[in-house]
PDB file with one MODEL, atoms N, CA, C and O in Angstrom:
MODEL        1
ATOM      1  N   MET A   1      -0.244 -14.593 -23.799  1.00  0.00           N
ATOM      2  CA  MET A   1      -1.958 -14.356 -23.814  1.00  0.00           C
ATOM      3  C   MET A   1      -2.873 -15.359 -24.043  1.00  0.00           C
ATOM      4  O   MET A   1      -2.761 -16.202 -24.933  1.00  0.00           O
ATOM      5  N   LEU A   2      -3.603 -15.294 -23.407  1.00  0.00           N
ATOM      6  CA  LEU A   2      -4.749 -16.561 -24.068  1.00  0.00           C
ATOM      7  C   LEU A   2      -5.878 -15.645 -24.315  1.00  0.00           C
ATOM      8  O   LEU A   2      -6.159 -14.648 -23.650  1.00  0.00           O
ATOM      9  N   CYS A   3      -6.726 -16.277 -25.747  1.00  0.00           N
ATOM     10  CA  CYS A   3      -7.690 -15.580 -26.101  1.00  0.00           C
ATOM     11  C   CYS A   3      -8.852 -16.373 -26.269  1.00  0.00           C
ATOM     12  O   CYS A   3      -8.522 -17.559 -26.256  1.00  0.00           O
ATOM     13  N   HIS A   4      -9.901 -16.244 -26.399  1.00  0.00           N
ATOM     14  CA  HIS A   4     -11.318 -17.043 -26.801  1.00  0.00           C
ATOM     15  C   HIS A   4     -12.278 -16.488 -27.039  1.00  0.00           C
ATOM     16  O   HIS A   4     -12.382 -15.442 -26.398  1.00  0.00           O
ATOM     17  N   PRO A   5     -13.327 -16.766 -27.899  1.00  0.00           N
ATOM     18  CA  PRO A   5     -14.027 -16.028 -28.456  1.00  0.00           C
ATOM     19  C   PRO A   5     -15.158 -15.797 -27.582  1.00  0.00           C
ATOM     20  O   PRO A   5     -15.592 -16.688 -26.852  1.00  0.00           O
ATOM     21  N   GLY A   6     -15.785 -14.314 -27.645  1.00  0.00           N
ATOM     22  CA  GLY A   6     -16.807 -13.648 -27.277  1.00  0.00           C
ATOM     23  C   GLY A   6     -17.918 -13.642 -28.216  1.00  0.00           C
ATOM     24  O   GLY A   6     -17.956 -14.291 -29.261  1.00  0.00           O
ATOM     25  N   PRO A   7     -19.065 -12.654 -27.653  1.00  0.00           N
ATOM     26  CA  PRO A   7     -20.169 -12.501 -28.404  1.00  0.00           C
ATOM     27  C   PRO A   7     -19.990 -11.720 -29.775  1.00  0.00           C
ATOM     28  O   PRO A   7     -20.638 -11.844 -30.814  1.00  0.00           O
ATOM     29  N   ALA A   8     -18.964 -10.912 -29.493  1.00  0.00           N
ATOM     30  CA  ALA A   8     -18.690  -9.860 -31.049  1.00  0.00           C
ATOM     31  C   ALA A   8     -17.251 -10.018 -31.397  1.00  0.00           C
ATOM     32  O   ALA A   8     -16.649  -9.099 -31.952  1.00  0.00           O
ATOM     33  N   GLY A   9     -16.489 -11.510 -30.995  1.00  0.00           N
ATOM     34  CA  GLY A   9     -15.471 -11.673 -31.631  1.00  0.00           C
ATOM     35  C   GLY A   9     -14.355 -12.375 -30.643  1.00  0.00           C
ATOM     36  O   GLY A   9     -14.720 -12.879 -29.580  1.00  0.00           O
ATOM     37  N   LEU A  10     -12.956 -12.381 -31.059  1.00  0.00           N
ATOM     38  CA  LEU A  10     -12.192 -12.971 -30.342  1.00  0.00           C
ATOM     39  C   LEU A  10     -11.549 -11.942 -28.992  1.00  0.00           C
ATOM     40  O   LEU A  10     -11.056 -10.851 -29.280  1.00  0.00           O
ATOM     41  N   VAL A  11     -11.601 -12.305 -27.862  1.00  0.00           N
ATOM     42  CA  VAL A  11     -10.957 -11.626 -26.687  1.00  0.00           C
ATOM     43  C   VAL A  11     -10.084 -11.822 -25.540  1.00  0.00           C
ATOM     44  O   VAL A  11     -10.119 -12.933 -25.010  1.00  0.00           O
ATOM     45  N   VAL A  12      -9.521 -11.181 -25.198  1.00  0.00           N
ATOM     46  CA  VAL A  12      -8.343 -11.642 -24.111  1.00  0.00           C
ATOM     47  C   VAL A  12      -9.067 -12.162 -23.105  1.00  0.00           C
ATOM     48  O   VAL A  12     -10.032 -11.582 -22.606  1.00  0.00           O
ATOM     49  N   ASP A  13      -8.525 -13.592 -22.653  1.00  0.00           N
ATOM     50  CA  ASP A  13      -8.954 -14.390 -21.396  1.00  0.00           C
ATOM     51  C   ASP A  13      -7.684 -14.262 -20.349  1.00  0.00           C
ATOM     52  O   ASP A  13      -7.808 -14.329 -19.126  1.00  0.00           O
ATOM     53  N   TYR A  14      -6.805 -14.123 -20.845  1.00  0.00           N
ATOM     54  CA  TYR A  14      -5.654 -13.800 -19.736  1.00  0.00           C
ATOM     55  C   TYR A  14      -4.240 -13.128 -20.403  1.00  0.00           C
ATOM     56  O   TYR A  14      -3.624 -13.766 -21.258  1.00  0.00           O
ATOM     57  N   ALA A  15      -3.793 -11.846 -19.967  1.00  0.00           N
ATOM     58  CA  ALA A  15      -2.344 -11.829 -20.140  1.00  0.00           C
ATOM     59  C   ALA A  15      -1.792 -11.445 -19.051  1.00  0.00           C
ATOM     60  O   ALA A  15      -2.553 -11.066 -18.161  1.00  0.00           O
ATOM     61  N   PRO A  16      -0.700 -11.433 -18.865  1.00  0.00           N
ATOM     62  CA  PRO A  16       0.595 -10.978 -17.990  1.00  0.00           C
ATOM     63  C   PRO A  16      -0.178  -9.355 -17.703  1.00  0.00           C
ATOM     64  O   PRO A  16      -0.619  -8.572 -18.544  1.00  0.00           O
ATOM     65  N   THR A  17      -0.131  -9.217 -16.084  1.00  0.00           N
ATOM     66  CA  THR A  17      -0.419  -7.791 -15.894  1.00  0.00           C
ATOM     67  C   THR A  17       0.748  -7.118 -15.146  1.00  0.00           C
ATOM     68  O   THR A  17       0.628  -6.017 -14.608  1.00  0.00           O
ATOM     69  N   ASN A  18       2.026  -7.933 -15.143  1.00  0.00           N
ATOM     70  CA  ASN A  18       3.546  -7.405 -14.810  1.00  0.00           C
ATOM     71  C   ASN A  18       4.011  -7.082 -15.903  1.00  0.00           C
ATOM     72  O   ASN A  18       5.240  -7.147 -15.870  1.00  0.00           O
ATOM     73  N   GLY A  19       3.571  -6.722 -16.982  1.00  0.00           N
ATOM     74  CA  GLY A  19       4.280  -6.118 -18.067  1.00  0.00           C
ATOM     75  C   GLY A  19       4.519  -4.869 -18.350  1.00  0.00           C
ATOM     76  O   GLY A  19       4.284  -4.275 -17.297  1.00  0.00           O
ATOM     77  N   ARG A  20       4.855  -4.085 -19.163  1.00  0.00           N
ATOM     78  CA  ARG A  20       5.020  -2.815 -19.690  1.00  0.00           C
ATOM     79  C   ARG A  20       3.785  -2.365 -20.507  1.00  0.00           C
ATOM     80  O   ARG A  20       3.496  -1.188 -20.722  1.00  0.00           O
ATOM     81  N   TYR A  21       3.095  -3.439 -20.933  1.00  0.00           N
ATOM     82  CA  TYR A  21       2.183  -3.161 -21.671  1.00  0.00           C
ATOM     83  C   TYR A  21       0.768  -3.859 -21.386  1.00  0.00           C
ATOM     84  O   TYR A  21       0.248  -4.305 -22.409  1.00  0.00           O
ATOM     85  N   PRO A  22       0.115  -4.026 -20.327  1.00  0.00           N
ATOM     86  CA  PRO A  22      -0.897  -4.808 -19.906  1.00  0.00           C
ATOM     87  C   PRO A  22      -2.128  -4.617 -20.549  1.00  0.00           C
ATOM     88  O   PRO A  22      -2.490  -3.452 -20.712  1.00  0.00           O
ATOM     89  N   LEU A  23      -3.090  -5.845 -21.083  1.00  0.00           N
ATOM     90  CA  LEU A  23      -4.093  -5.709 -21.100  1.00  0.00           C
ATOM     91  C   LEU A  23      -5.062  -6.155 -20.321  1.00  0.00           C
ATOM     92  O   LEU A  23      -4.777  -6.945 -19.422  1.00  0.00           O
ATOM     93  N   ALA A  24      -6.543  -5.680 -20.548  1.00  0.00           N
ATOM     94  CA  ALA A  24      -7.508  -6.177 -19.819  1.00  0.00           C
ATOM     95  C   ALA A  24      -8.118  -7.115 -20.181  1.00  0.00           C
ATOM     96  O   ALA A  24      -8.290  -7.233 -21.395  1.00  0.00           O
ATOM     97  N   ARG A  25      -8.690  -8.163 -19.231  1.00  0.00           N
ATOM     98  CA  ARG A  25      -9.316  -8.978 -19.827  1.00  0.00           C
ATOM     99  C   ARG A  25     -10.693  -8.797 -20.251  1.00  0.00           C
ATOM    100  O   ARG A  25     -11.376  -7.957 -19.665  1.00  0.00           O
ATOM    101  N   SER A  26     -11.206  -9.518 -21.247  1.00  0.00           N
ATOM    102  CA  SER A  26     -12.273  -9.263 -21.828  1.00  0.00           C
ATOM    103  C   SER A  26     -11.830  -8.254 -23.374  1.00  0.00           C
ATOM    104  O   SER A  26     -12.622  -8.113 -24.305  1.00  0.00           O
ATOM    105  N   SER A  27     -10.600  -7.725 -23.349  1.00  0.00           N
ATOM    106  CA  SER A  27     -10.410  -6.441 -24.484  1.00  0.00           C
ATOM    107  C   SER A  27     -10.654  -7.407 -25.734  1.00  0.00           C
ATOM    108  O   SER A  27     -10.256  -8.571 -25.771  1.00  0.00           O
ATOM    109  N   PRO A  28     -11.440  -6.694 -26.864  1.00  0.00           N
ATOM    110  CA  PRO A  28     -11.209  -7.434 -27.967  1.00  0.00           C
ATOM    111  C   PRO A  28     -10.074  -7.349 -28.955  1.00  0.00           C
ATOM    112  O   PRO A  28      -9.392  -6.357 -29.210  1.00  0.00           O
ATOM    113  N   ILE A  29      -9.983  -8.618 -29.492  1.00  0.00           N
ATOM    114  CA  ILE A  29      -8.903  -8.747 -30.678  1.00  0.00           C
ATOM    115  C   ILE A  29      -9.422  -8.295 -31.798  1.00  0.00           C
ATOM    116  O   ILE A  29     -10.593  -8.621 -31.992  1.00  0.00           O
ATOM    117  N   PRO A  30      -8.782  -7.481 -32.793  1.00  0.00           N
ATOM    118  CA  PRO A  30      -9.446  -6.808 -33.828  1.00  0.00           C
ATOM    119  C   PRO A  30      -9.158  -8.207 -35.253  1.00  0.00           C
ATOM    120  O   PRO A  30      -8.208  -8.990 -35.286  1.00  0.00           O
ATOM    121  N   ASP A  31      -9.967  -8.145 -35.961  1.00  0.00           N
ATOM    122  CA  ASP A  31     -10.467  -8.867 -37.165  1.00  0.00           C
ATOM    123  C   ASP A  31      -9.021  -9.523 -37.742  1.00  0.00           C
ATOM    124  O   ASP A  31      -8.651 -10.680 -37.941  1.00  0.00           O
ATOM    125  N   ASP A  32      -8.082  -7.545 -37.994  1.00  0.00           N
ATOM    126  CA  ASP A  32      -6.631  -7.771 -38.883  1.00  0.00           C
ATOM    127  C   ASP A  32      -5.736  -8.149 -37.712  1.00  0.00           C
ATOM    128  O   ASP A  32      -4.665  -7.584 -37.929  1.00  0.00           O
ATOM    129  N   HIS A  33      -5.671  -8.745 -36.722  1.00  0.00           N
ATOM    130  CA  HIS A  33      -4.648  -9.284 -35.945  1.00  0.00           C
ATOM    131  C   HIS A  33      -4.135 -10.303 -36.213  1.00  0.00           C
ATOM    132  O   HIS A  33      -4.901 -10.882 -36.983  1.00  0.00           O
ATOM    133  N   PRO A  34      -2.941 -11.113 -35.966  1.00  0.00           N
ATOM    134  CA  PRO A  34      -2.518 -12.419 -36.010  1.00  0.00           C
ATOM    135  C   PRO A  34      -3.349 -13.123 -35.428  1.00  0.00           C
ATOM    136  O   PRO A  34      -3.941 -14.008 -36.045  1.00  0.00           O
ATOM    137  N   LEU A  35      -3.637 -12.816 -33.740  1.00  0.00           N
ATOM    138  CA  LEU A  35      -4.506 -13.431 -33.161  1.00  0.00           C
ATOM    139  C   LEU A  35      -5.743 -13.977 -33.642  1.00  0.00           C
ATOM    140  O   LEU A  35      -6.051 -15.165 -33.555  1.00  0.00           O
ATOM    141  N   ALA A  36      -6.477 -13.022 -34.179  1.00  0.00           N
ATOM    142  CA  ALA A  36      -8.000 -13.237 -34.847  1.00  0.00           C
ATOM    143  C   ALA A  36      -7.386 -14.129 -36.189  1.00  0.00           C
ATOM    144  O   ALA A  36      -8.231 -14.979 -36.468  1.00  0.00           O
ATOM    145  N   ARG A  37      -6.450 -14.203 -36.917  1.00  0.00           N
ATOM    146  CA  ARG A  37      -5.914 -14.867 -38.119  1.00  0.00           C
ATOM    147  C   ARG A  37      -5.795 -16.462 -37.566  1.00  0.00           C
ATOM    148  O   ARG A  37      -6.392 -17.359 -38.162  1.00  0.00           O
ATOM    149  N   SER A  38      -5.154 -16.668 -36.639  1.00  0.00           N
ATOM    150  CA  SER A  38      -5.047 -17.839 -35.794  1.00  0.00           C
ATOM    151  C   SER A  38      -6.042 -18.424 -35.595  1.00  0.00           C
ATOM    152  O   SER A  38      -6.150 -19.608 -35.913  1.00  0.00           O
ATOM    153  N   TRP A  39      -7.183 -17.623 -34.921  1.00  0.00           N
ATOM    154  CA  TRP A  39      -8.807 -18.310 -34.624  1.00  0.00           C
ATOM    155  C   TRP A  39      -8.968 -18.712 -35.779  1.00  0.00           C
ATOM    156  O   TRP A  39      -8.777 -19.893 -36.067  1.00  0.00           O
ATOM    157  N   ARG A  40      -9.417 -17.647 -36.816  1.00  0.00           N
ATOM    158  CA  ARG A  40      -9.915 -18.409 -37.932  1.00  0.00           C
ATOM    159  C   ARG A  40      -9.159 -19.288 -38.709  1.00  0.00           C
ATOM    160  O   ARG A  40      -9.809 -20.001 -39.473  1.00  0.00           O
ATOM    161  N   ALA A  41      -7.997 -19.407 -38.701  1.00  0.00           N
ATOM    162  CA  ALA A  41      -7.576 -20.593 -39.440  1.00  0.00           C
ATOM    163  C   ALA A  41      -7.339 -22.007 -38.864  1.00  0.00           C
ATOM    164  O   ALA A  41      -6.876 -23.010 -39.407  1.00  0.00           O
ATOM    165  N   ARG A  42      -7.802 -21.792 -37.576  1.00  0.00           N
ATOM    166  CA  ARG A  42      -7.290 -22.854 -36.727  1.00  0.00           C
ATOM    167  C   ARG A  42      -5.838 -23.256 -36.910  1.00  0.00           C
ATOM    168  O   ARG A  42      -5.370 -24.381 -37.088  1.00  0.00           O
ATOM    169  N   GLY A  43      -5.290 -22.188 -36.834  1.00  0.00           N
ATOM    170  CA  GLY A  43      -3.639 -23.016 -36.750  1.00  0.00           C
ATOM    171  C   GLY A  43      -2.689 -21.891 -36.369  1.00  0.00           C
ATOM    172  O   GLY A  43      -3.265 -21.004 -35.738  1.00  0.00           O
ATOM    173  N   LEU A  44      -1.423 -21.686 -36.573  1.00  0.00           N
ATOM    174  CA  LEU A  44      -0.523 -20.840 -36.382  1.00  0.00           C
ATOM    175  C   LEU A  44      -0.635 -19.614 -37.870  1.00  0.00           C
ATOM    176  O   LEU A  44      -0.865 -19.566 -39.078  1.00  0.00           O
ATOM    177  N   ALA A  45      -0.195 -18.578 -36.390  1.00  0.00           N
ATOM    178  CA  ALA A  45      -0.079 -17.387 -37.327  1.00  0.00           C
ATOM    179  C   ALA A  45       1.068 -16.210 -36.645  1.00  0.00           C
ATOM    180  O   ALA A  45       1.050 -15.870 -35.462  1.00  0.00           O
ATOM    181  N   ARG A  46       1.985 -15.724 -37.619  1.00  0.00           N
ATOM    182  CA  ARG A  46       2.768 -14.996 -37.110  1.00  0.00           C
ATOM    183  C   ARG A  46       2.858 -13.870 -37.857  1.00  0.00           C
ATOM    184  O   ARG A  46       2.249 -13.824 -38.925  1.00  0.00           O
ATOM    185  N   GLY A  47       3.718 -12.661 -37.368  1.00  0.00           N
ATOM    186  CA  GLY A  47       4.181 -11.661 -38.408  1.00  0.00           C
ATOM    187  C   GLY A  47       4.135 -10.351 -37.730  1.00  0.00           C
ATOM    188  O   GLY A  47       3.778 -10.287 -36.554  1.00  0.00           O
ATOM    189  N   TRP A  48       4.515  -9.172 -38.482  1.00  0.00           N
ATOM    190  CA  TRP A  48       4.688  -7.977 -37.370  1.00  0.00           C
ATOM    191  C   TRP A  48       3.405  -7.446 -37.362  1.00  0.00           C
ATOM    192  O   TRP A  48       2.901  -7.441 -38.485  1.00  0.00           O
ATOM    193  N   SER A  49       2.473  -6.848 -36.181  1.00  0.00           N
ATOM    194  CA  SER A  49       1.411  -6.571 -35.798  1.00  0.00           C
ATOM    195  C   SER A  49       1.377  -5.218 -34.634  1.00  0.00           C
ATOM    196  O   SER A  49       2.011  -4.187 -34.856  1.00  0.00           O
ATOM    197  N   TYR A  50       0.963  -5.314 -34.019  1.00  0.00           N
ATOM    198  CA  TYR A  50       0.445  -4.032 -32.871  1.00  0.00           C
ATOM    199  C   TYR A  50      -0.036  -4.643 -31.550  1.00  0.00           C
ATOM    200  O   TYR A  50      -0.681  -5.684 -31.674  1.00  0.00           O
ATOM    201  N   VAL A  51       0.140  -4.234 -30.445  1.00  0.00           N
ATOM    202  CA  VAL A  51      -0.722  -4.517 -29.553  1.00  0.00           C
ATOM    203  C   VAL A  51      -2.016  -3.668 -29.242  1.00  0.00           C
ATOM    204  O   VAL A  51      -2.015  -2.484 -28.906  1.00  0.00           O
ATOM    205  N   PRO A  52      -3.060  -4.434 -29.402  1.00  0.00           N
ATOM    206  CA  PRO A  52      -3.940  -4.214 -29.264  1.00  0.00           C
ATOM    207  C   PRO A  52      -4.907  -3.680 -28.103  1.00  0.00           C
ATOM    208  O   PRO A  52      -5.811  -4.328 -27.576  1.00  0.00           O
ATOM    209  N   PHE A  53      -4.538  -2.395 -27.822  1.00  0.00           N
ATOM    210  CA  PHE A  53      -5.114  -1.997 -26.790  1.00  0.00           C
ATOM    211  C   PHE A  53      -6.531  -1.278 -26.985  1.00  0.00           C
ATOM    212  O   PHE A  53      -6.785  -0.492 -27.898  1.00  0.00           O
ATOM    213  N   PRO A  54      -7.482  -1.714 -25.891  1.00  0.00           N
ATOM    214  CA  PRO A  54      -9.023  -1.315 -25.963  1.00  0.00           C
ATOM    215  C   PRO A  54      -9.055  -0.019 -26.765  1.00  0.00           C
ATOM    216  O   PRO A  54      -9.779   0.175 -27.741  1.00  0.00           O
ATOM    217  N   SER A  55      -8.142   0.892 -26.213  1.00  0.00           N
ATOM    218  CA  SER A  55      -8.177   2.226 -26.575  1.00  0.00           C
ATOM    219  C   SER A  55      -8.077   3.032 -27.617  1.00  0.00           C
ATOM    220  O   SER A  55      -8.321   4.238 -27.670  1.00  0.00           O
ATOM    221  N   GLY A  56      -7.549   2.007 -28.799  1.00  0.00           N
ATOM    222  CA  GLY A  56      -7.155   2.090 -29.941  1.00  0.00           C
ATOM    223  C   GLY A  56      -5.868   2.400 -30.530  1.00  0.00           C
ATOM    224  O   GLY A  56      -5.516   2.619 -31.689  1.00  0.00           O
ATOM    225  N   LYS A  57      -5.172   2.351 -29.256  1.00  0.00           N
ATOM    226  CA  LYS A  57      -3.510   2.977 -29.436  1.00  0.00           C
ATOM    227  C   LYS A  57      -3.198   1.461 -30.287  1.00  0.00           C
ATOM    228  O   LYS A  57      -3.908   0.456 -30.323  1.00  0.00           O
ATOM    229  N   ARG A  58      -2.075   1.677 -30.836  1.00  0.00           N
ATOM    230  CA  ARG A  58      -1.373   0.366 -31.532  1.00  0.00           C
ATOM    231  C   ARG A  58       0.177   0.563 -31.594  1.00  0.00           C
ATOM    232  O   ARG A  58       0.745   1.268 -32.428  1.00  0.00           O
ATOM    233  N   ILE A  59       0.823  -0.197 -30.540  1.00  0.00           N
ATOM    234  CA  ILE A  59       2.447   0.016 -30.624  1.00  0.00           C
ATOM    235  C   ILE A  59       3.041  -1.246 -31.270  1.00  0.00           C
ATOM    236  O   ILE A  59       2.685  -2.400 -31.034  1.00  0.00           O
ATOM    237  N   PRO A  60       3.909  -0.886 -32.041  1.00  0.00           N
ATOM    238  CA  PRO A  60       4.296  -2.201 -32.968  1.00  0.00           C
ATOM    239  C   PRO A  60       4.807  -3.248 -32.310  1.00  0.00           C
ATOM    240  O   PRO A  60       5.603  -3.025 -31.399  1.00  0.00           O
ATOM    241  N   CYS A  61       4.462  -4.526 -32.634  1.00  0.00           N
ATOM    242  CA  CYS A  61       4.945  -5.649 -31.950  1.00  0.00           C
ATOM    243  C   CYS A  61       5.716  -7.289 -32.956  1.00  0.00           C
ATOM    244  O   CYS A  61       6.068  -6.831 -34.043  1.00  0.00           O
ATOM    245  N   HIS A  62       5.860  -7.987 -32.942  1.00  0.00           N
ATOM    246  CA  HIS A  62       6.135  -9.021 -33.367  1.00  0.00           C
ATOM    247  C   HIS A  62       5.113 -10.285 -32.561  1.00  0.00           C
ATOM    248  O   HIS A  62       5.355 -10.609 -31.399  1.00  0.00           O
ATOM    249  N   CYS A  63       4.086 -10.854 -33.276  1.00  0.00           N
ATOM    250  CA  CYS A  63       3.411 -12.039 -32.887  1.00  0.00           C
ATOM    251  C   CYS A  63       3.366 -12.983 -33.541  1.00  0.00           C
ATOM    252  O   CYS A  63       3.345 -12.997 -34.772  1.00  0.00           O
ATOM    253  N   GLU A  64       3.336 -14.350 -32.470  1.00  0.00           N
ATOM    254  CA  GLU A  64       3.018 -15.302 -32.575  1.00  0.00           C
ATOM    255  C   GLU A  64       1.902 -16.150 -32.048  1.00  0.00           C
ATOM    256  O   GLU A  64       1.820 -16.528 -30.879  1.00  0.00           O
ATOM    257  N   ALA A  65       1.341 -16.327 -32.678  1.00  0.00           N
ATOM    258  CA  ALA A  65      -0.201 -17.232 -32.348  1.00  0.00           C
ATOM    259  C   ALA A  65      -0.320 -18.730 -32.784  1.00  0.00           C
ATOM    260  O   ALA A  65       0.258 -19.228 -33.750  1.00  0.00           O
ATOM    261  N   THR A  66      -1.178 -19.377 -31.900  1.00  0.00           N
ATOM    262  CA  THR A  66      -1.817 -20.703 -32.306  1.00  0.00           C
ATOM    263  C   THR A  66      -2.754 -21.059 -31.457  1.00  0.00           C
ATOM    264  O   THR A  66      -2.917 -20.741 -30.279  1.00  0.00           O
ATOM    265  N   TYR A  67      -3.576 -21.997 -32.409  1.00  0.00           N
ATOM    266  CA  TYR A  67      -4.966 -21.914 -31.647  1.00  0.00           C
ATOM    267  C   TYR A  67      -4.918 -23.410 -31.004  1.00  0.00           C
ATOM    268  O   TYR A  67      -4.308 -24.233 -31.686  1.00  0.00           O
ATOM    269  N   ARG A  68      -5.379 -23.786 -29.998  1.00  0.00           N
ATOM    270  CA  ARG A  68      -5.505 -24.933 -29.265  1.00  0.00           C
ATOM    271  C   ARG A  68      -6.639 -24.977 -28.203  1.00  0.00           C
ATOM    272  O   ARG A  68      -6.744 -24.176 -27.275  1.00  0.00           O
ATOM    273  N   ALA A  69      -7.375 -25.895 -28.430  1.00  0.00           N
ATOM    274  CA  ALA A  69      -8.293 -26.669 -27.671  1.00  0.00           C
ATOM    275  C   ALA A  69      -9.478 -25.413 -27.291  1.00  0.00           C
ATOM    276  O   ALA A  69      -9.915 -25.120 -26.178  1.00  0.00           O
ATOM    277  N   GLY A  70      -9.796 -24.837 -28.557  1.00  0.00           N
ATOM    278  CA  GLY A  70     -10.925 -23.762 -28.617  1.00  0.00           C
ATOM    279  C   GLY A  70     -10.412 -22.386 -28.030  1.00  0.00           C
ATOM    280  O   GLY A  70     -11.259 -21.529 -27.777  1.00  0.00           O
ATOM    281  N   ARG A  71      -9.100 -22.128 -27.804  1.00  0.00           N
ATOM    282  CA  ARG A  71      -8.402 -20.735 -27.501  1.00  0.00           C
ATOM    283  C   ARG A  71      -7.273 -20.699 -28.407  1.00  0.00           C
ATOM    284  O   ARG A  71      -6.810 -21.666 -29.012  1.00  0.00           O
ATOM    285  N   VAL A  72      -6.872 -19.499 -28.448  1.00  0.00           N
ATOM    286  CA  VAL A  72      -5.456 -18.798 -28.911  1.00  0.00           C
ATOM    287  C   VAL A  72      -4.375 -18.646 -27.819  1.00  0.00           C
ATOM    288  O   VAL A  72      -4.511 -18.235 -26.667  1.00  0.00           O
ATOM    289  N   ILE A  73      -3.294 -19.067 -28.443  1.00  0.00           N
ATOM    290  CA  ILE A  73      -2.340 -18.966 -27.301  1.00  0.00           C
ATOM    291  C   ILE A  73      -1.289 -17.907 -28.248  1.00  0.00           C
ATOM    292  O   ILE A  73      -0.877 -18.246 -29.357  1.00  0.00           O
ATOM    293  N   GLY A  74      -0.980 -16.710 -27.661  1.00  0.00           N
ATOM    294  CA  GLY A  74      -0.394 -15.924 -28.178  1.00  0.00           C
ATOM    295  C   GLY A  74       1.062 -15.135 -27.810  1.00  0.00           C
ATOM    296  O   GLY A  74       1.194 -15.080 -26.588  1.00  0.00           O
ATOM    297  N   VAL A  75       2.011 -14.610 -28.424  1.00  0.00           N
ATOM    298  CA  VAL A  75       3.052 -14.062 -27.684  1.00  0.00           C
ATOM    299  C   VAL A  75       3.304 -12.857 -28.641  1.00  0.00           C
ATOM    300  O   VAL A  75       3.387 -12.991 -29.862  1.00  0.00           O
ATOM    301  N   LEU A  76       3.419 -11.650 -27.973  1.00  0.00           N
ATOM    302  CA  LEU A  76       3.735 -10.146 -28.183  1.00  0.00           C
ATOM    303  C   LEU A  76       4.934  -9.875 -27.833  1.00  0.00           C
ATOM    304  O   LEU A  76       5.317 -10.129 -26.691  1.00  0.00           O
ATOM    305  N   ALA A  77       5.615  -9.397 -28.619  1.00  0.00           N
ATOM    306  CA  ALA A  77       7.347  -8.744 -28.490  1.00  0.00           C
ATOM    307  C   ALA A  77       7.320  -7.473 -29.235  1.00  0.00           C
ATOM    308  O   ALA A  77       6.766  -7.100 -30.269  1.00  0.00           O
ATOM    309  N   ARG A  78       7.928  -7.053 -28.558  1.00  0.00           N
ATOM    310  CA  ARG A  78       8.498  -5.337 -29.445  1.00  0.00           C
ATOM    311  C   ARG A  78       9.337  -5.879 -30.198  1.00  0.00           C
ATOM    312  O   ARG A  78       8.821  -5.843 -31.316  1.00  0.00           O
ATOM    313  N   GLU A  79      10.436  -6.418 -30.274  1.00  0.00           N
ATOM    314  CA  GLU A  79      11.289  -7.005 -31.455  1.00  0.00           C
ATOM    315  C   GLU A  79      11.072  -8.534 -31.605  1.00  0.00           C
ATOM    316  O   GLU A  79      10.325  -8.986 -30.737  1.00  0.00           O
ATOM    317  N   ARG A  80      11.509  -9.371 -32.430  1.00  0.00           N
ATOM    318  CA  ARG A  80      11.470 -10.499 -33.154  1.00  0.00           C
ATOM    319  C   ARG A  80      12.408 -11.379 -31.677  1.00  0.00           C
ATOM    320  O   ARG A  80      13.494 -11.026 -31.218  1.00  0.00           O
ATOM    321  N   PRO A  81      11.813 -12.202 -31.356  1.00  0.00           N
ATOM    322  CA  PRO A  81      12.373 -12.457 -30.377  1.00  0.00           C
ATOM    323  C   PRO A  81      13.499 -14.045 -30.017  1.00  0.00           C
ATOM    324  O   PRO A  81      14.205 -14.504 -29.119  1.00  0.00           O
ATOM    325  N   VAL A  82      13.007 -14.391 -31.474  1.00  0.00           N
ATOM    326  CA  VAL A  82      13.748 -15.461 -32.030  1.00  0.00           C
ATOM    327  C   VAL A  82      14.749 -15.293 -33.308  1.00  0.00           C
ATOM    328  O   VAL A  82      14.393 -14.998 -34.449  1.00  0.00           O
ATOM    329  N   PRO A  83      16.160 -15.562 -32.837  1.00  0.00           N
ATOM    330  CA  PRO A  83      16.846 -15.269 -34.059  1.00  0.00           C
ATOM    331  C   PRO A  83      16.410 -15.725 -35.181  1.00  0.00           C
ATOM    332  O   PRO A  83      15.820 -16.769 -34.900  1.00  0.00           O
ATOM    333  N   ARG A  84      16.339 -15.469 -36.755  1.00  0.00           N
ATOM    334  CA  ARG A  84      16.006 -16.076 -37.971  1.00  0.00           C
ATOM    335  C   ARG A  84      16.369 -17.357 -38.048  1.00  0.00           C
ATOM    336  O   ARG A  84      15.634 -18.290 -38.373  1.00  0.00           O
ATOM    337  N   ALA A  85      17.611 -17.417 -37.723  1.00  0.00           N
ATOM    338  CA  ALA A  85      18.277 -18.536 -37.672  1.00  0.00           C
ATOM    339  C   ALA A  85      17.974 -20.172 -37.108  1.00  0.00           C
ATOM    340  O   ALA A  85      18.242 -21.259 -37.619  1.00  0.00           O
ATOM    341  N   GLN A  86      17.329 -19.820 -35.886  1.00  0.00           N
ATOM    342  CA  GLN A  86      16.752 -21.092 -34.786  1.00  0.00           C
ATOM    343  C   GLN A  86      15.987 -21.786 -35.170  1.00  0.00           C
ATOM    344  O   GLN A  86      15.449 -21.191 -36.104  1.00  0.00           O
ATOM    345  N   LEU A  87      15.530 -22.774 -35.046  1.00  0.00           N
ATOM    346  CA  LEU A  87      14.685 -23.268 -35.792  1.00  0.00           C
ATOM    347  C   LEU A  87      13.085 -22.617 -35.034  1.00  0.00           C
ATOM    348  O   LEU A  87      13.002 -22.014 -33.964  1.00  0.00           O
ATOM    349  N   ALA A  88      11.897 -22.988 -36.016  1.00  0.00           N
ATOM    350  CA  ALA A  88      10.735 -22.715 -35.327  1.00  0.00           C
ATOM    351  C   ALA A  88      10.182 -23.565 -34.432  1.00  0.00           C
ATOM    352  O   ALA A  88      10.698 -24.682 -34.381  1.00  0.00           O
ATOM    353  N   LEU A  89       8.826 -23.226 -33.361  1.00  0.00           N
ATOM    354  CA  LEU A  89       8.415 -24.078 -32.869  1.00  0.00           C
ATOM    355  C   LEU A  89       7.282 -25.040 -33.965  1.00  0.00           C
ATOM    356  O   LEU A  89       6.454 -24.646 -34.786  1.00  0.00           O
ATOM    357  N   PRO A  90       7.589 -26.088 -33.644  1.00  0.00           N
ATOM    358  CA  PRO A  90       6.730 -27.274 -34.153  1.00  0.00           C
ATOM    359  C   PRO A  90       5.379 -27.085 -34.123  1.00  0.00           C
ATOM    360  O   PRO A  90       4.719 -28.117 -34.251  1.00  0.00           O
ATOM    361  N   PHE A  91       4.627 -25.805 -33.958  1.00  0.00           N
ATOM    362  CA  PHE A  91       3.017 -26.134 -33.863  1.00  0.00           C
ATOM    363  C   PHE A  91       2.526 -24.982 -35.028  1.00  0.00           C
ATOM    364  O   PHE A  91       1.334 -24.857 -35.309  1.00  0.00           O
TER     365      PHE A  91
ENDMDL
END
C-alpha cells in the first residue's frame, strides 16, 4: 500500500485490488493507524491495527509502515508475516 497526504490527512494512493480486502484510492487513513503514525514521525511504525475501510469497518491486521520520499509505504497482513526470530528490515 502506498499513501500520500491529502487535503484532510493521509489517504491511499495505491493498494492492490486483487486481494481479499481491497481499499479504494483516496480512502482516508485514520489518525490512530500505524500508517498515519509513520507519516507524522517520518519513520518506521509497526504493530497490530486494522484494515481501514472507508465504511468504518475494521478487520484486525498487523501493519508495518515506513516514510519514504514524501509518502508512506505500508504492508497490512492478517497474521504477523515475519517470525519474531527473523531480523527486521533495516529501515
